[in-house]
C-alpha positions in Angstrom: 161.3 28.2 67.0 159.4 29.9 70.0 157.1 33.0 69.2 155.8 35.6 71.4 152.1 36.7 70.9 151.4 40.2 72.2 147.6 40.4 72.9 145.6 43.5 72.5 147.9 46.2 73.9 145.5 48.8 72.7 144.6 52.4 74.1 141.0 51.4 75.0 142.3 48.7 77.4 144.7 51.1 79.1 143.9 53.2 82.1 141.5 56.0 80.8 140.4 53.9 78.0 136.8 52.8 77.3 137.4 49.2 78.8 140.4 49.9 80.9 142.2 46.9 82.5 143.7 48.1 85.9 147.3 48.8 85.5 147.4 47.6 82.0 150.0 50.2 81.0 152.5 48.9 83.7 153.3 45.7 81.5 154.4 47.7 78.5 158.0 48.1 79.3 158.3 44.3 80.4 156.8 43.4 77.1 159.2 45.6 75.2 162.1 43.8 77.1 160.5 40.3 76.4 160.8 40.9 72.6 164.6 40.7 72.7 164.2 36.9 73.6 162.2 36.1 70.4 163.0 35.5 66.8 159.3 35.8 65.9 156.7 38.2 67.4 153.1 38.7 66.4 150.4 40.8 67.8 146.5 40.6 68.0 144.2 43.8 67.7 140.6 44.0 68.6 139.1 45.7 65.6 135.3 46.1 66.1 132.8 47.8 63.8 130.9 50.6 65.7 127.7 48.5 65.7 129.4 45.4 67.1 126.7 43.2 68.9 128.9 42.7 71.9 128.5 46.3 72.9 125.7 47.1 75.5 124.9 50.2 73.5 123.4 47.8 70.9 120.9 46.2 73.2 118.0 48.4 74.5 117.9 48.4 78.3 121.2 46.6 78.8 124.3 47.8 80.6 127.9 47.1 80.1 129.0 43.7 81.8 125.3 42.3 81.5 125.4 38.8 80.2 123.0 37.7 77.3 122.8 34.9 74.7 123.9 36.0 71.4 123.6 33.7 68.6 123.6 30.6 70.8 126.6 31.7 72.7 126.9 33.4 76.2 128.0 37.1 75.7 129.2 39.5 78.3 128.2 43.0 76.9 130.9 45.6 76.8 131.4 49.3 76.7 131.9 50.4 73.0 135.7 49.8 72.5 138.5 49.2 69.9 136.3 50.6 67.1 138.0 50.4 63.7 140.1 53.3 62.8 139.9 55.1 66.2 142.7 56.1 68.4 141.1 53.7 71.1 141.9 50.8 68.7 145.6 52.0 68.2 148.3 50.2 70.1 149.7 52.1 73.1 152.3 54.7 71.9 154.9 53.2 74.2 154.7 49.6 72.9 157.6 48.8 70.7 156.2 47.3 67.5 159.3 47.5 65.3 159.9 43.6 65.7 156.2 42.7 65.3 156.1 40.7 62.2 152.4 40.3 61.7 149.2 41.8 63.3 146.0 39.6 63.4 142.8 41.6 63.7 139.8 40.0 65.4 136.2 41.0 66.3 135.5 42.3 62.9 132.2 40.3 62.4 129.5 42.3 64.0 127.6 39.2 65.0 130.1 37.3 67.1 132.8 38.4 69.6 136.4 37.2 69.2 138.6 36.8 72.4 141.0 34.5 70.9 143.7 35.5 68.5 143.1 32.3 66.6 139.2 32.0 66.2 136.0 33.8 67.0 134.2 32.7 70.0 132.2 30.2 68.0 135.2 28.9 66.3 133.4 29.5 63.0 136.2 31.6 61.4 140.0 31.6 61.8 142.1 34.7 61.9 144.9 33.0 59.9 147.3 33.1 62.9 147.7 29.3 63.2 148.5 29.0 59.4 151.1 31.7 59.8 152.7 30.0 62.7 152.8 26.6 61.1 154.4 28.2 57.8 157.2 29.8 60.2 157.7 26.3 61.8 156.9 27.6 65.3 157.2 24.9 68.0 156.1 26.7 71.2 154.3 30.0 72.0 154.5 32.5 74.8 151.6 34.9 75.4 151.4 38.2 77.1 149.2 41.3 76.9 145.6 42.2 77.9 143.4 41.0 79.5 144.6 37.8 81.1 141.1 36.7 82.0 139.8 37.1 78.6 141.7 37.5 75.3 145.2 36.2 76.7 143.3 33.1 78.3 141.2 32.2 75.2 144.3 32.7 72.9 146.3 30.4 75.1 143.6 27.8 75.3 143.2 27.7 71.6 147.0 27.4 71.2 146.8 24.4 73.5 144.0 22.9 71.4 146.0 23.3 68.3 149.0 21.4 69.7 151.4 24.3 70.7 153.2 23.9 74.0 151.9 27.2 75.5 153.2 29.5 78.3 151.3 32.6 79.7 153.9 35.0 80.8 152.8 36.0 84.5 153.8 39.5 85.1 153.4 40.4 81.5 149.6 40.3 81.7 147.0 42.1 83.6 143.4 40.9 84.4 139.9 42.6 84.5 138.9 40.5 87.3 141.8 39.0 89.4 139.5 36.7 91.3 138.2 35.1 88.1 141.7 34.7 86.9 142.6 32.3 89.6 140.2 29.5 88.4 141.1 30.3 84.7 144.8 29.8 85.4 144.2 26.4 87.1 142.0 25.2 84.2 144.9 26.3 81.7 147.4 24.3 83.8 145.0 21.2 83.9 144.8 21.4 80.1 148.6 21.2 79.8 149.5 24.9 79.8 152.4 26.6 81.7 152.2 29.8 83.7 155.6 31.3 84.3 157.4 34.5 84.9 160.2 33.3 82.8 160.9 32.2 79.1 161.3 28.4 79.3 
């Protein structure tokens, strides 16, 4: 069975949000249409405590998009975003979530960031998504959402490493940095991933 993973379609990543992805709202209608092609749909949700250490506000003298070392890992510092229980952390109101069977929250440990829907950035803790997919006998994954150069990419790379044939659905994602995305897409393909506009 093939499954669709909808990554982080939350208000803070939309235009006007705290960490806006340019034109992030323009893929909502397409994602809603995509859902008709899948038996199983899951979503991920950034869900940070207010004092998360990936926030620039937690580091004196640092600004959003500065890069530091955090617990042995390179860490881009972000504006405060997707704080637990806030409107910014909610899914966009136009996203159809009726068919979403499970939501996997990430980034809850204040000491480590979590781009992927499967693991934190240090691969120290699993979200439980892999176990859920295995239990449902999922054989291939299709990934859409925000942002294609961060959470979509790392979710897709972890899916490959776990043995799933994985497709990033081009046209159903948007990047923060389109230039960076070019190299990331090539790396994903080199690792055996597929980038396609269509469901294969």
